[in-house]
N, C-alpha and C positions, 0 to 999 in steps of 0.2 A: 439312177438308180429309180426302175419305176416305179407307177403310183398305186395305193393297193386302193382296192371299193369304199372305201370310207374316209383314205382322204380327198380323196376326187368328188364326191355326193357334198361334200365340204365346201368344197371351190365353185363347185358349180354350184351350189344350194348361192353361200355369196354371191357368184356373180349376179342371179336372179333377184338377192338382197337389193345389192344394186338398183341392178333394173328398175326394181319396179320400185325405189325410193323416186330415181329420176323421175321418173312418169306421174309417179305420183307429185310433189312438189312441182312438173308440170302443169297438170293440170286446177291445183290447191293455187297459181300465181295463173291464170288465163294467159298461158305464154305463145307465142306463135310459134309455129315449125315451117319449115318451109323447105319441100324437096323435087329438087329438079323444074324451082318454080313454079310448083304444086301447094295449098298450103293445106296444112294438114291438119282437117277438125279436132280439141283438145278429146276430145267424147273415145276419141280412138286411146289417148294414152291412159284412158277409163277404162278402157276393156283390158291390156298390157297391160295396170297392175293387177287384175285381175291374175289372170293368169299365170307373168311373174310373179305370184306373190303364192299361189296354190304351190307349183314347180318349185322356190325357194321347200315352202316348207316340209313341200313331200321328199323335195333332195334331202334337210335333216335329218326327215323321220325313219329315209330307208340308212344316213347315215350311222345313225342312232346303234338298226337294231343292225349291225355287222361287228 
């Protein structure tokens, strides 16, 4: 069964919301992340919170318009 646009926007927004919350948790707790032997600074997660939070909000808004 194909997914309609409204459901798509809500699912994607939920995923972005989850990612934003996880990055915010990392910022608040100061967790260290290492990828391929390189430590990723916490400020990168701060930027990720803003970007993914924005995408989540816009997705919910688009879903509401459908």
